[in-house]
All heavy atoms as an XYZ file, in Angstrom:
705
protein
N     -10.789     25.510     15.384
C      -9.470     25.283     15.930
C      -9.178     23.771     15.877
O     -10.059     22.955     16.112
C      -9.441     25.805     17.359
C      -8.087     25.872     17.950
S      -8.135     26.945     19.401
C      -6.675     27.829     19.087
N      -7.965     23.454     15.581
C      -7.543     22.052     15.505
C      -7.087     21.603     16.883
O      -6.292     22.269     17.540
C      -6.392     21.884     14.495
C      -6.886     22.219     13.091
C      -5.834     20.481     14.537
C      -5.806     22.177     12.056
N      -7.600     20.460     17.294
C      -7.249     19.927     18.597
C      -6.207     18.824     18.492
O      -5.766     18.453     17.395
N      -5.782     18.278     19.628
C      -4.765     17.233     19.649
C      -5.152     15.985     18.859
O      -4.298     15.383     18.207
C      -4.617     16.904     21.133
C      -5.175     18.077     21.863
C      -6.192     18.689     20.964
N      -6.413     15.615     18.860
C      -6.844     14.418     18.130
C      -6.684     14.622     16.623
O      -6.228     13.724     15.910
C      -8.281     14.075     18.468
N      -7.034     15.803     16.134
C      -6.890     16.090     14.704
C      -5.422     16.142     14.296
O      -5.048     15.660     13.223
C      -7.578     17.407     14.339
C      -9.091     17.359     14.408
C      -9.652     17.577     15.807
O      -8.876     17.918     16.735
O     -10.859     17.394     15.980
N      -4.588     16.693     15.141
C      -3.150     16.751     14.866
C      -2.566     15.337     14.821
O      -1.776     15.007     13.938
C      -2.426     17.640     15.895
C      -2.848     19.096     15.693
C      -0.908     17.479     15.785
C      -2.363     20.043     16.757
N      -2.995     14.497     15.731
C      -2.525     13.106     15.742
C      -2.992     12.372     14.485
O      -2.237     11.613     13.891
C      -3.006     12.385     17.002
C      -2.549     10.950     17.101
C      -1.038     10.775     17.220
O      -0.297     11.744     17.457
O      -0.584      9.625     17.065
N      -4.220     12.607     14.053
C      -4.724     11.998     12.814
C      -3.893     12.431     11.614
O      -3.554     11.610     10.754
C      -6.195     12.360     12.579
C      -7.145     11.600     13.482
O      -6.719     10.598     14.115
O      -8.320     12.014     13.564
N      -3.567     13.708     11.550
C      -2.739     14.208     10.441
C      -1.354     13.577     10.478
O      -0.793     13.212      9.439
C      -2.641     15.734     10.497
C      -3.922     16.431     10.089
S      -3.763     18.216      9.908
C      -3.424     18.746     11.577
N      -0.794     13.443     11.665
C       0.527     12.831     11.802
C       0.496     11.380     11.334
O       1.374     10.928     10.587
C       0.997     12.895     13.260
C       2.430     12.420     13.480
C       2.803     12.434     14.953
N       2.199     11.350     15.691
C       2.625     10.076     15.644
N       3.640      9.741     14.896
N       2.028      9.139     16.351
N      -0.530     10.647     11.725
C      -0.654      9.248     11.301
C      -0.861      9.136      9.789
O      -0.326      8.219      9.153
C      -1.788      8.568     12.061
C      -1.538      8.374     13.560
C      -2.788      7.832     14.234
C      -0.345      7.474     13.813
N      -1.619     10.057      9.211
C      -1.802     10.069      7.753
C      -0.476     10.313      7.039
O      -0.186      9.683      6.021
C      -2.819     11.136      7.336
C      -4.248     10.779      7.693
O      -4.516      9.587      8.003
O      -5.099     11.690      7.673
N       0.326     11.223      7.561
C       1.638     11.497      6.964
C       2.555     10.282      7.062
O       3.273      9.955      6.112
C       2.294     12.712      7.625
C       1.701     14.062      7.263
C       2.308     15.146      8.143
C       1.917     14.367      5.799
N       2.534      9.605      8.203
C       3.346      8.403      8.360
C       2.904      7.317      7.389
O       3.735      6.642      6.773
C       3.285      7.891      9.796
C       4.007      8.727     10.848
C       3.727      8.180     12.245
C       5.498      8.760     10.567
N       1.610      7.146      7.224
C       1.085      6.142      6.291
C       1.466      6.496      4.860
O       1.840      5.615      4.073
C      -0.425      6.026      6.436
N       1.407      7.758      4.507
C       1.797      8.189      3.167
C       3.276      7.938      2.921
O       3.674      7.513      1.833
C       1.503      9.677      2.973
O       0.121      9.908      2.984
N       4.088      8.175      3.939
C       5.529      7.937      3.824
C       5.816      6.453      3.625
O       6.629      6.082      2.779
C       6.247      8.460      5.074
C       7.745      8.292      4.974
O       8.337      8.746      3.975
O       8.337      7.684      5.890
N       5.136      5.604      4.371
C       5.317      4.151      4.225
C       4.901      3.695      2.831
O       5.566      2.884      2.204
C       4.508      3.398      5.284
C       5.088      3.480      6.670
C       6.448      2.803      6.782
O       6.592      1.673      6.285
O       7.352      3.418      7.347
N       3.781      4.214      2.359
C       3.296      3.861      1.024
C       4.305      4.284     -0.039
O       4.592      3.539     -0.968
C       1.952      4.528      0.774
C       1.323      4.164     -0.542
C      -0.001      4.872     -0.709
N      -0.814      4.231     -1.705
C      -2.031      4.620     -2.012
N      -2.591      5.633     -1.382
N      -2.710      4.003     -2.953
N       4.841      5.481      0.086
C       5.816      5.982     -0.879
C       7.099      5.149     -0.856
O       7.673      4.867     -1.913
C       6.130      7.450     -0.591
N       7.540      4.737      0.322
C       8.756      3.912      0.402
C       8.543      2.550     -0.236
O       9.406      2.048     -0.946
C       9.229      3.780      1.847
C       9.860      5.079      2.338
C      10.665      4.917      3.585
N       9.785      4.659      4.714
C      10.161      4.045      5.824
N      11.387      3.618      5.953
N       9.320      3.879      6.797
N       7.378      1.942     -0.020
C       7.084      0.657     -0.652
C       7.006      0.828     -2.164
O       7.560      0.031     -2.922
C       5.773      0.080     -0.124
C       5.500     -1.358     -0.566
C       4.721     -2.099      0.507
C       4.775     -1.430     -1.861
N       6.344      1.875     -2.624
C       6.225      2.147     -4.052
C       7.609      2.324     -4.681
O       7.900      1.738     -5.725
C       5.366      3.401     -4.254
C       5.143      3.795     -5.686
C       4.248      3.085     -6.485
C       5.793      4.878     -6.246
C       4.017      3.465     -7.802
C       5.575      5.262     -7.552
C       4.686      4.543     -8.327
O       4.468      4.912     -9.627
N       8.466      3.107     -4.040
C       9.825      3.314     -4.549
C      10.601      2.005     -4.604
O      11.265      1.708     -5.599
C      10.586      4.326     -3.687
C      10.087      5.744     -3.867
O       9.356      6.009     -4.852
O      10.416      6.594     -3.022
N      10.531      1.215     -3.531
C      11.252     -0.058     -3.491
C      10.737     -1.008     -4.561
O      11.512     -1.739     -5.189
C      11.111     -0.703     -2.111
N       9.440     -0.990     -4.808
C       8.842     -1.878     -5.805
C       9.225     -1.476     -7.221
O       9.408     -2.333     -8.087
C       7.323     -1.883     -5.647
N       9.366     -0.191     -7.463
C       9.649      0.256     -8.821
C      11.125      0.164     -9.211
O      11.438      0.151    -10.400
C       9.139      1.675     -9.029
C       7.620      1.775     -9.140
C       7.199      3.191     -9.464
C       7.074      0.824    -10.188
N      12.014      0.070     -8.257
C      13.447     -0.022     -8.586
C      13.739     -1.190     -9.528
O      14.343     -0.981    -10.588
C      14.315     -0.072     -7.309
C      15.739     -0.497     -7.621
C      14.300      1.276     -6.612
N      13.337     -2.424     -9.212
C      13.658     -3.514    -10.138
C      12.927     -3.389    -11.473
O      13.476     -3.762    -12.517
C      13.249     -4.786     -9.392
C      12.329     -4.341     -8.324
C      12.677     -2.924     -8.006
N      11.715     -2.852    -11.464
C      11.002     -2.652    -12.726
C      11.704     -1.603    -13.580
O      11.884     -1.793    -14.788
C       9.554     -2.238    -12.461
C       8.625     -3.338    -11.960
C       7.287     -2.759    -11.540
C       8.435     -4.412    -13.017
N      12.108     -0.503    -12.967
C      12.817      0.546    -13.712
C      14.122      0.029    -14.295
O      14.467      0.354    -15.437
C      13.079      1.761    -12.821
C      11.837      2.576    -12.593
O      10.936      2.603    -13.422
N      11.768      3.248    -11.464
N      14.843     -0.753    -13.540
C      16.101     -1.319    -14.055
C      15.824     -2.217    -15.256
O      16.542     -2.174    -16.251
C      16.815     -2.102    -12.965
C      17.490     -1.225    -11.959
C      18.332     -2.032    -10.996
N      18.869     -1.144     -9.982
C      18.928     -1.422     -8.695
N      18.483     -2.583     -8.237
N      19.425     -0.562     -7.830
N      14.782     -3.036    -15.145
C      14.430     -3.933    -16.244
C      14.047     -3.129    -17.486
O      14.531     -3.394    -18.582
C      13.278     -4.853    -15.824
C      12.790     -5.728    -16.923
N      13.467     -6.850    -17.321
C      11.704     -5.635    -17.732
C      12.821     -7.416    -18.324
N      11.740     -6.698    -18.584
N      13.164     -2.145    -17.314
C      12.717     -1.349    -18.454
C      13.854     -0.534    -19.043
O      13.923     -0.363    -20.257
C      11.570     -0.435    -18.045
C      10.295     -1.174    -17.757
C       9.850     -2.315    -18.362
C       9.296     -0.839    -16.797
N       8.647     -2.704    -17.847
C       8.274     -1.824    -16.879
C       9.164      0.186    -15.871
C       7.138     -1.795    -16.080
C       8.033      0.216    -15.071
C       7.028     -0.761    -15.179
N      14.765     -0.033    -18.224
C      15.886      0.759    -18.731
C      16.838     -0.094    -19.568
O      17.377      0.371    -20.570
C      16.643      1.410    -17.571
N      17.031     -1.338    -19.154
C      17.985     -2.180    -19.876
C      17.363     -2.902    -21.072
O      18.036     -3.185    -22.049
C      18.621     -3.206    -18.930
O      17.649     -4.132    -18.486
N      16.070     -3.198    -21.022
C      15.437     -3.987    -22.085
C      14.306     -3.266    -22.797
O      13.796     -3.749    -23.786
C      14.899     -5.294    -21.502
C      16.009     -6.211    -21.074
C      15.427     -7.409    -20.334
N      16.471     -8.222    -19.750
C      17.041     -8.014    -18.585
N      16.683     -6.988    -17.856
N      17.974     -8.813    -18.120
N      13.868     -2.164    -22.235
C      12.727     -1.457    -22.816
C      11.421     -1.982    -22.261
O      11.363     -3.066    -21.692
N      10.396     -1.197    -22.435
C       9.064     -1.576    -21.971
C       8.161     -1.719    -23.186
O       8.419     -1.149    -24.244
C       8.518     -0.515    -21.023
N       7.111     -2.486    -23.015
C       6.186     -2.725    -24.125
C       5.563     -1.416    -24.618
O       5.482     -1.183    -25.812
C       5.114     -3.712    -23.693
N       5.126     -0.569    -23.722
C       4.542      0.718    -24.099
C       4.438      1.612    -22.867
O       4.461      1.129    -21.733
C       3.152      0.526    -24.702
O       2.227      0.161    -23.690
N       4.296      2.899    -23.130
C       4.111      3.853    -22.032
C       2.833      3.522    -21.282
O       2.784      3.599    -20.060
C       4.085      5.301    -22.570
C       3.685      6.280    -21.481
C       5.431      5.668    -23.146
N       1.795      3.124    -22.000
C       0.526      2.772    -21.368
C       0.664      1.611    -20.399
O       0.098      1.626    -19.313
N       1.439      0.598    -20.783
C       1.649     -0.551    -19.899
C       2.445     -0.154    -18.669
O       2.151     -0.601    -17.560
C       2.359     -1.691    -20.637
C       1.433     -2.416    -21.572
O       0.224     -2.411    -21.401
N       1.991     -3.037    -22.582
N       3.459      0.672    -18.852
C       4.255      1.129    -17.713
C       3.378      1.928    -16.762
O       3.397      1.714    -15.547
C       5.472      1.961    -18.182
C       6.148      2.638    -17.001
C       6.451      1.088    -18.940
N       2.584      2.836    -17.301
C       1.696      3.651    -16.477
C       0.711      2.773    -15.713
O       0.473      2.982    -14.520
C       0.932      4.664    -17.358
O       1.890      5.475    -18.036
C       0.010      5.541    -16.536
N       0.155      1.784    -16.388
C      -0.810      0.889    -15.736
C      -0.153      0.093    -14.617
O      -0.701     -0.032    -13.520
C      -1.430     -0.060    -16.763
C      -2.454     -0.976    -16.134
C      -3.443     -1.495    -17.141
N      -4.487     -2.219    -16.428
C      -4.648     -3.533    -16.497
N      -3.880     -4.255    -17.262
N      -5.605     -4.110    -15.809
N       1.020     -0.463    -14.883
C       1.713     -1.246    -13.855
C       2.057     -0.356    -12.664
O       1.878     -0.757    -11.511
C       2.950     -1.957    -14.432
C       2.505     -3.085    -15.386
C       3.839     -2.505    -13.319
C       3.628     -3.709    -16.196
N       2.532      0.854    -12.922
C       2.853      1.773    -11.822
C       1.616      2.075    -10.980
O       1.688      2.089     -9.750
C       3.456      3.062    -12.360
S       5.117      2.859    -13.040
N       0.482      2.291    -11.632
C      -0.763      2.549    -10.889
C      -1.169      1.321    -10.084
O      -1.638      1.444     -8.949
C      -1.874      2.942    -11.854
N      -0.974      0.135    -10.654
C      -1.331     -1.096     -9.949
C      -0.388     -1.376     -8.785
O      -0.770     -2.034     -7.822
C      -1.341     -2.278    -10.924
C      -2.474     -2.263    -11.951
C      -2.245     -3.320    -13.023
C      -3.821     -2.465    -11.271
N       0.836     -0.876     -8.856
C       1.763     -0.994     -7.718
C       1.354      0.001     -6.637
O       1.344     -0.339     -5.458
C       3.227     -0.742     -8.157
C       4.132     -0.565     -6.945
C       3.731     -1.892     -9.028
N       0.996      1.208     -7.025
C       0.675      2.246     -6.052
C      -0.580      1.920     -5.253
O      -0.619      2.109     -4.046
C       0.514      3.595     -6.750
C       0.336      4.740     -5.796
C       1.409      5.213     -5.055
C      -0.896      5.345     -5.633
C       1.266      6.265     -4.164
C      -1.056      6.399     -4.745
C       0.028      6.855     -4.018
N      -1.606      1.411     -5.923
C      -2.889      1.163     -5.261
C      -2.768      0.261     -4.033
O      -3.213      0.633     -2.949
C      -3.902      0.600     -6.252
N      -2.171     -0.932     -4.136
C      -2.120     -1.798     -2.956
C      -0.979     -1.468     -1.999
O      -0.854     -2.101     -0.963
C      -1.929     -3.192     -3.542
C      -1.166     -2.950     -4.787
C      -1.680     -1.631     -5.319
N      -0.163     -0.491     -2.344
C       0.957     -0.143     -1.465
C       0.479      0.425     -0.134
O       1.191      0.369      0.859
C       1.892      0.851     -2.154
N      -0.740      0.942     -0.115
C      -1.291      1.472      1.136
C      -1.591      0.321      2.079
O      -2.241     -0.651      1.711
C      -2.558      2.267      0.861
N      -1.091      0.416      3.264
C      -1.382     -0.584      4.283
C      -0.530     -1.837      4.212
O      -0.717     -2.749      5.015
N       0.386     -1.915      3.273
C       1.252     -3.082      3.167
C       2.618     -2.726      3.753
O       3.105     -1.616      3.575
C       1.441     -3.498      1.700
C       0.178     -3.859      0.954
C      -0.289     -5.280      1.092
N       0.560     -6.312      0.585
C       0.404     -6.912     -0.597
N      -0.545     -6.539     -1.425
N       1.217     -7.890     -0.940
N       3.257     -3.663      4.417
C       4.591     -3.376      4.952
C       5.626     -3.309      3.830
O       5.447     -3.910      2.766
C       4.866     -4.558      5.887
C       3.984     -5.650      5.412
C       2.780     -4.990      4.789
N       6.692     -2.596      4.074
C       7.767     -2.436      3.093
C       8.302     -3.793      2.634
O       8.641     -3.968      1.465
C       8.894     -1.590      3.685
C      10.079     -1.277      2.786
C       9.632     -0.561      1.517
C      11.103     -0.440      3.533
N       8.319     -4.758      3.517
C       8.824     -6.090      3.177
C       7.995     -6.787      2.103
O       8.462     -7.744      1.474
C       8.882     -6.956      4.432
N       6.790     -6.308      1.844
C       5.912     -6.903      0.825
C       6.148     -6.354     -0.575
O       5.396     -6.660     -1.496
C       4.443     -6.663      1.185
C       3.898     -7.646      2.187
O       4.648     -8.545      2.617
O       2.722     -7.508      2.548
N       7.199     -5.565     -0.779
C       7.377     -4.900     -2.066
C       7.393     -5.884     -3.236
O       6.804     -5.629     -4.281
C       8.646     -4.038     -2.070
C       9.931     -4.819     -2.059
C      10.652     -5.175     -0.956
C      10.620     -5.351     -3.186
N      11.750     -5.900     -1.337
C      11.758     -6.021     -2.700
C      10.393     -5.327     -4.557
C      12.668     -6.662     -3.534
C      11.298     -5.970     -5.399
C      12.419     -6.621     -4.887
N       8.035     -7.014     -3.063
C       8.144     -7.978     -4.165
C       6.788     -8.595     -4.486
O       6.433     -8.788     -5.656
C       9.162     -9.064     -3.799
C       9.696     -9.827     -4.968
C      10.846    -10.716     -4.490
C      11.542    -11.404     -5.602
N      12.659    -12.233     -5.122
N       6.001     -8.888     -3.475
C       4.650     -9.421     -3.682
C       3.769     -8.380     -4.362
O       2.981     -8.717     -5.248
C       4.043     -9.856     -2.353
N       3.902     -7.120     -3.974
C       3.121     -6.047     -4.586
C       3.457     -5.946     -6.070
O       2.568     -5.830     -6.916
C       3.351     -4.704     -3.854
C       2.763     -3.541     -4.633
C       2.761     -4.749     -2.456
N       4.738     -6.015     -6.418
C       5.152     -5.967     -7.826
C       4.570     -7.156     -8.586
O       3.988     -6.997     -9.662
C       6.687     -5.960     -7.964
C       7.105     -6.131     -9.418
C       7.278     -4.696     -7.400
N       4.720     -8.338     -8.038
C       4.225     -9.549     -8.704
C       2.723     -9.477     -8.938
O       2.237     -9.814    -10.026
C       4.572    -10.788     -7.876
O       5.971    -10.947     -7.784
N       1.983     -9.021     -7.944
C       0.525     -8.902     -8.073
C       0.148     -7.868     -9.122
O      -0.758     -8.093     -9.939
C      -0.087     -8.526     -6.723
C       0.021     -9.611     -5.677
C      -0.192     -9.113     -4.252
O      -0.668     -7.956     -4.076
O       0.123     -9.863     -3.319
N       0.836     -6.730     -9.131
C       0.525     -5.667    -10.087
C       0.825     -6.101    -11.514
O       0.019     -5.882    -12.422
C       1.321     -4.409     -9.739
N       1.961     -6.734    -11.707
C       2.350     -7.181    -13.037
C       1.374     -8.245    -13.539
O       0.946     -8.224    -14.694
C       3.805     -7.706    -13.021
C       4.148     -8.456    -14.280
C       4.773     -6.546    -12.805
N       0.982     -9.149    -12.654
C       0.021    -10.186    -13.034
C      -1.329     -9.574    -13.400
O      -1.947     -9.965    -14.395
C      -0.145    -11.188    -11.897
C      -1.033    -12.360    -12.268
C      -1.075    -13.415    -11.182
O      -0.035    -13.689    -10.573
O      -2.176    -13.946    -10.947
N      -1.783     -8.611    -12.622
C      -3.055     -7.961    -12.911
C      -3.009     -7.208    -14.241
O      -4.030     -7.079    -14.925
C      -3.435     -7.007    -11.780
C      -4.842     -6.473    -11.910
C      -5.302     -5.669    -10.706
O      -4.776     -5.875     -9.602
O      -6.198     -4.838    -10.886
N      -1.834     -6.731    -14.619
C      -1.670     -6.027    -15.893
C      -1.571     -6.990    -17.072
O      -1.489     -6.556    -18.218
C      -0.438     -5.132    -15.835
N      -1.548     -8.288    -16.791
C      -1.531     -9.265    -17.871
C      -0.161     -9.824    -18.205
O       0.043    -10.383    -19.284
N       0.774     -9.685    -17.284
C       2.129    -10.189    -17.508
C       2.504    -11.177    -16.414
O       1.986    -11.139    -15.315
C       3.151     -9.043    -17.482
C       3.003     -8.088    -18.638
C       2.151     -6.997    -18.552
C       3.715     -8.283    -19.816
C       2.003     -6.125    -19.605
C       3.565     -7.405    -20.875
C       2.712     -6.327    -20.767
O       2.555     -5.465    -21.818
N       3.441    -12.020    -16.734
C       4.086    -12.859    -15.740
C       5.440    -12.245    -15.457
O       6.001    -11.543    -16.299
N       5.951    -12.482    -14.292
C       7.258    -11.927    -13.939
C       8.164    -13.068    -13.507
O       7.748    -13.980    -12.799
C       7.126    -10.847    -12.839
C       8.438    -10.093    -12.652
C       6.625    -11.431    -11.533
C       8.296     -8.804    -11.849
N       9.382    -13.017    -13.994
C      10.399    -13.985    -13.599
C      11.447    -13.211    -12.816
O      12.000    -12.223    -13.297
C      11.035    -14.673    -14.833
C      12.136    -15.616    -14.400
C       9.970    -15.405    -15.643
N      11.689    -13.667    -11.599
C      12.639    -13.005    -10.715
C      13.988    -13.715    -10.762
O      14.046    -14.933    -10.858
C      12.141    -13.001     -9.276
C      10.939    -12.147     -9.050
C       9.646    -12.552     -8.987
C      10.921    -10.734     -8.844
N       8.816    -11.477     -8.764
C       9.571    -10.358     -8.668
C      11.902     -9.755     -8.799
C       9.190     -9.044     -8.444
C      11.517     -8.446     -8.568
C      10.188     -8.095     -8.393
N      15.037    -12.944    -10.660
C      16.390    -13.447    -10.461
C      16.872    -12.793     -9.171
O      17.443    -11.710     -9.195
C      17.288    -13.086    -11.646
C      18.691    -13.623    -11.481
O      18.965    -14.405    -10.580
N      19.587    -13.191    -12.347
N      16.573    -13.427     -8.060
C      16.823    -12.799     -6.758
C      15.839    -11.657     -6.594
O      14.633    -11.849     -6.667
N      16.363    -10.447     -6.410
C      15.509     -9.265     -6.298
C      15.451     -8.473     -7.597
O      14.906     -7.381     -7.634
C      16.005     -8.359     -5.163
C      15.683     -8.928     -3.789
O      14.793     -9.799     -3.707
O      16.320     -8.504     -2.808
N      16.018     -9.004     -8.662
C      16.004     -8.345     -9.955
C      14.963     -8.993    -10.863
O      14.717    -10.201    -10.780
C      17.380     -8.440    -10.615
N      14.373     -8.197    -11.725
C      13.429     -8.725    -12.696
C      14.241     -9.324    -13.840
O      14.993     -8.640    -14.510
C      12.494     -7.610    -13.238
C      11.596     -8.145    -14.326
C      11.681     -7.015    -12.103
N      14.086    -10.629    -14.041
C      14.773    -11.290    -15.157
C      13.989    -11.074    -16.446
O      14.578    -10.810    -17.492
C      14.934    -12.789    -14.874
N      12.662    -11.177    -16.367
C      11.842    -10.929    -17.552
C      10.387    -10.710    -17.166
O       9.932    -11.155    -16.115
C      11.951    -12.075    -18.554
O      11.354    -13.245    -18.027
N       9.708     -9.995    -18.047
C       8.265     -9.850    -17.984
C       7.726    -10.540    -19.229
O       8.188    -10.298    -20.327
C       7.852     -8.377    -17.999
C       8.234     -7.548    -16.792
C       7.865     -6.086    -17.018
C       7.537     -8.058    -15.545
N       6.766    -11.428    -19.023
C       6.225    -12.212    -20.125
C       4.743    -11.954    -20.251
O       4.009    -11.997    -19.253
C       6.479    -13.700    -19.857
C       7.937    -14.024    -19.653
C       8.177    -15.389    -19.043
O       7.210    -16.004    -18.520
O       9.325    -15.845    -19.085
N       4.285    -11.710    -21.462
C       2.862    -11.499    -21.709
C       2.113    -12.786    -21.441
O       2.521    -13.850    -21.877
C       2.633    -11.061    -23.174
O       3.418     -9.906    -23.432
C       1.174    -10.762    -23.413
N       1.033    -12.678    -20.690
C       0.169    -13.837    -20.422
C      -0.791    -14.004    -21.587
O      -1.344    -13.042    -22.074
C      -0.637    -13.636    -19.141
C       0.206    -13.502    -17.922
C       0.380    -14.826    -17.280
N       1.151    -14.620    -16.052
C       1.753    -15.575    -15.440
N       1.701    -16.777    -15.897
N       2.442    -15.343    -14.352
N      -0.982    -15.228    -21.992
C      -1.941    -15.484    -23.078
C      -3.083    -16.313    -22.579
O      -3.081    -16.911    -21.574
C      -1.274    -16.202    -24.264
O      -0.623    -17.367    -23.795
C      -0.297    -15.271    -24.943
């Protein structure tokens, strides 16, 4: 039988998952706009960047979305140039 402590743990897990999903969604909006208007280098790069955004999204506040994007893009081997909250360009690091 599930007790109150287990129910509370499940509730907290759901809240954490919701926060992670909201940060992930907020982080991908500017990337999706950039890729839609200019194209992406490859499906593999997009998949990798998305995975790198998702991984650190756990435990980070929604306000960190831009830092999460910058870190993920850098880890994938790109530099990112911001124009406000929009991605101006992604540049391959050499």
